N, C-alpha and C positions, 0 to 999 in steps of 0.2 A: 666694780660693782657700784649698783645704784644706791642713791642715798635716800633718806626715809621720804615718806609721803604724807602731807599733811591734809586731810580734805574735810573741807566745811560744807554743809549739807543743810539748805533751807532752815539757815539758822535766825531764831528770833528771840531778841534780848530786851527785856524791861528794866528800868530803874524806878524805883518809889511810884509803882503802877504806871508809868509811861512807855511806850513801846518805843524803842531806839532802833533795834535792827529787825528789819521786817521781810527776812527771807533771804540772808546772804549765801552765796554758793562760789565756792572757791577751792581750786586744786593746787597746790606747790608741793614740786618734787625736789628732792635734792640735784644741785647743779642749776636751778633756776632762780633768777632775780626776777621778783614781781612786785610793781608799784602800786601802790593804791593813793588815788589823789580825788579831790572833791571838793565843793566848797566848805566853809566853816558849818560845824554844826549838821553833818549829814551822817556821823556814826562811825567815822573812820577809826578814833581813839577808842571809842566802845568796842569795836572788835579786836583790837589788839588785848583789852583787859579782859575780855570774856574768853580769849583763847587761853590765857594765863590764869584765870581763876579768881578775877578781882570779888570779893563777897558781897560788893553791893549792886552787881550786876545779875540778875535772875534770868538764868536759860529757860524759856517758856516752851520752846519745841526746836526740832533740828538736832543735829549731832557735828561733833568734832572728833575725829579720828586721826591718831598719828601710826601709820604701818598697821591700820586695821585696829589698834587698840583705844576704846573710848576714854578720849580725854577728859571728858565731864565727869567721870568717876574718878578721877586723880584729885587728890589734894594738891595745892600750888607747888608743894615741894618736889612732889612726885612728878608733876609736868616738867620742873627743870632737871629732875634726874633722868627723864625719858629723853630728854634731847632739846625742849623749848626753851627759847632764851629770850626775854623782853627787856629792850633798852628803852627805859621811860623817858617821856617827854619832860618831866620833871623829876630828876631823880632824888630820891630821899637822901637826908643827912643823917649819918649813925654816930653819935658821939661815943667814944670810947672803944671803938673799933679799928684799927688801921687798914689803910688800903692793902696791904701786904697780906696781914692776918684773914681779912675777908675774904682774898682771892685765893688763896692757899686753903682755907676751911671750905670755901666752895668748890674748889677742884677735888678735895679728898671726899668731899659728901658722894660724889659721883663714883668713888673707888671702893673696892672691897677693903673691910678691915684687915689691916696687915700689909695692904697694896698703896698705902700713902705714897704720895709723890715725893721724891727724895727732894731734901732741902736745897742743895746746891743745884740740881737741875730746876727745881721752881725758881731760884735766884736770877740763874743764868736766863730762863726762857723771859721772866717777868723784866728784867733789864734790858735784852734785845726787843720786846714788843713796847716797852716805853721809849726807848731810843727810836724806833720806826714812827711812833705817834707824836716824837718831839715833845715828852712829857719830863717833867723836872723830876729827877730820882727823889728828892725829897718828899713828892707825894705819896710815895708807898708807906711811909711812916706818918701820914698825917691821917687823922681820923675820916671816914669816909665820907667824901663830900663835904664835909664841915668846911664852912669858910671858901669853899672853892668857887670860883667864878663861873658862870655858865658855859663859856668855852672848855674849863677844865672838867666840868662835870660832863659833858659829851663825850671829850675825849677819856674819860675813865669809863664811861660807858662801852665804849670801842675797845679799850684795853681788857675788859672782862670778858668781851667776845672773843678775842683773839686768844685769851688765856683758858677760857672754859670751853671753848671748841665745840659749840652745839650743833644738834641736827639742822635744825630750824631756827633763825633768827627773826625775831619780828622788831623792826625799829621803827619806833613811834615818833614821828618829826623830830629825828635825830639831828636835822639842819636847822632847826629853829634857834634864833637868837645868834648864829654864829658869823662872823667876820668871813670875808673870802679865804684868809688864809687857813683858819680855822676848819673852815669847810673843806677845803682840799685835803688836809691832814687827814680829817675823819673819813674821808670819801677814799683815802688812800688805804686805810686801814681795813674798810669793809672789802675792798677790791681786791686785798692781800688773802682774804677768806674764801674767795671765790673756787670752788672746786666741784668734783661731781658728787660729793658728800654732803656739800652745806646748800641749803635752800633759804633765801633770805625774801622777807615781806617789808618792803619799805613803806611806811606811811609817810605822806609828805604833802605839803600845798602848793609846793613850787617846782618847776622845773629846773631850777639852778643845780639843785643836787643832782639829779639824773644827767647833767653835761658832763659828770665826773664818774657817775656810775651808770653803766647802757644795762637798762631792764630787759629781760627777755619779753614780758608781758606788762601792761599798763590798764588797770582797772580804773573805772570812775564811778565813784559812789555819789547817790544823791537819794536823800529820803529813804535812808535805812537800807538800801540795797546796792548791788553793783548792777549799773544800767547800762554799761558799754565797757567793751574789753578791744584792745589792740596792741600793737607793737609800741615802740619807742617814737615813732612818729605821731601816735595820737598824744604823748605828753608835749610833743613841740608844738601842735595845733593848738592845745589848751594854753599855752603860753603865749601864742600870736593872737588867739580869739577870745580867749577867757571860755565860760562854761555855757553862755548864753545860747550857741548854736546846738548844744546836747539838748537842751531845754526845749528848744524849739523843734528840733528833729524829734523829739521823743514825747512832746507834749507836756512836759512838766512844769507844775507850777512852782513860783519859790516858796518854799518853806522850811523853816529852821526847826530841827527835830532835837537838838541836842544844844545845851549852853557850851 
């Protein structure tokens, strides 16, 4: 059975009256891993936030659908329940809510009333996932992300990904700030999710994450749109040569559109 399909068509997005995305087109289907790369300030994180419905980003035209359903008509929680998941670049700290309680509530929010996850099953799955990600079991009883190091926050995002089992995962610079050991652990968790039901959009500046997670497709964003797509070899060339060759090839002048 094929997984879900996320389709983004001619997406234009503004923030405070300034256009950031200028016609993004991208289709991601379950079983596929896509990487979105590009220089700073080209709209990559804006794309992730727009998909999940961050209120400060205004969709001025275009569409986002998940299996044909209009994502833009959904509230943020409805998008999550429909199968979308965002691992944030800067995860929020939530005082008073333990990691364990947050995960269990999130899982149950996607299930019907009376069909909540069995407590012992939940604990077993959480323990196994934490072991897989080399996460200290004490983290389960700590308040969500409060006092966590950058690496702990990123591992916790992947723990959520593994526990919630979304249809489409959007990973916004999940590799930023990680040392090589933490990067390998995060990549291991992402790769464990790989099957025909799960599609993943990996937003990153660097090839180094893609040394451990092989994407099916690589897209390059510049000036608010996708200007070039290819296979894993495209990311390797970017690592070796930078972005100037694409700018020269397409006649693109330097322009930063997003802080």
